[in-house]
C-alpha positions in Angstrom: 10.0 1.2 6.8 9.0 -0.4 10.1 5.2 -0.5 10.3 3.8 0.0 13.8 0.3 -0.7 14.9 -2.0 2.2 15.8 0.3 4.8 14.2 -0.6 7.5 11.7 1.1 7.8 8.3 1.0 10.4 5.5 -0.3 8.7 2.4 0.3 10.1 -1.1 -1.8 8.5 -3.9 -0.5 9.0 -7.5 -2.3 8.1 -10.7 -0.8 9.5 -13.8 -0.5 13.3 -13.2 -3.1 13.3 -10.4 -1.8 13.3 -6.8 -3.7 13.3 -3.5 -2.1 13.6 0.0 -3.9 12.5 3.2 -3.5 10.6 6.4 -4.1 7.0 7.3 -3.7 4.7 10.3 -3.7 0.9 11.0 -1.4 0.3 8.1 -0.5 -3.3 7.5 1.1 -5.3 4.7 0.8 -9.0 4.3 2.6 -11.3 1.8 0.2 -13.4 -0.3 0.2 -17.1 0.3 1.3 -19.5 -2.5 -2.4 -20.4 -3.0 -3.4 -16.8 -3.4 -0.5 -16.1 -5.8 -1.8 -18.9 -8.2 -5.3 -17.2 -8.4 -3.9 -13.7 -9.3 -3.6 -12.4 -12.8 -0.4 -10.9 -14.5 1.4 -8.7 -13.4 1.8 -10.9 -10.4 0.9 -9.0 -7.1 2.9 -10.2 -4.1 1.3 -8.4 -1.1 -2.0 -7.2 0.4 -2.1 -3.6 1.7 -4.7 -2.6 4.2 -5.2 0.8 5.9 -7.9 3.0 7.3 -8.6 6.6 6.2 -11.5 9.0 6.5 -13.4 7.0 3.9 -13.1 3.6 5.7 -11.0 0.5 5.3 -9.0 0.1 2.1 -7.7 -3.2 0.9 -5.5 -3.5 -2.2 -3.3 -6.2 -3.8 -0.1 -5.2 -5.5 3.7 -5.0 -5.2 6.2 -3.2 -3.0 8.0 -0.9 -5.4 10.4 0.7 -2.9 11.0 0.3 0.8 13.4 2.6 2.8 13.8 3.5 6.5 11.2 6.3 6.3 9.2 5.6 3.1 7.2 2.7 1.5 5.9 2.8 -2.0 3.2 0.3 -3.0 2.2 -0.1 -6.7 -1.1 -1.5 -8.0 -1.6 -3.3 -11.3 -3.5 -0.4 -12.8 -0.5 2.0 -12.3 -1.6 3.7 -9.1 1.1 4.3 -6.4 0.6 4.7 -2.7 3.5 6.2 -0.8 3.5 6.0 3.0 5.6 8.0 5.4 5.4 8.1 9.2 4.1 11.2 10.8 
């Protein structure tokens, strides 16, 4: 999925059987540097996810699970998933 600055996205957070749907904006994904990768624990995260929602700025480290033309799924070490789709 192409991430555009200043665009809104639908975000779905999943944790076990719990699911919450909302909106976010200023989505960005940055690959961790080799120095940052050395300091992380197992399972090894590869990217930093940043976005804004109604509760403020959120910053997470994790892995990209799936990336398609209209969908991005980001997974955190504790098993939470964030799915983003353009609005």
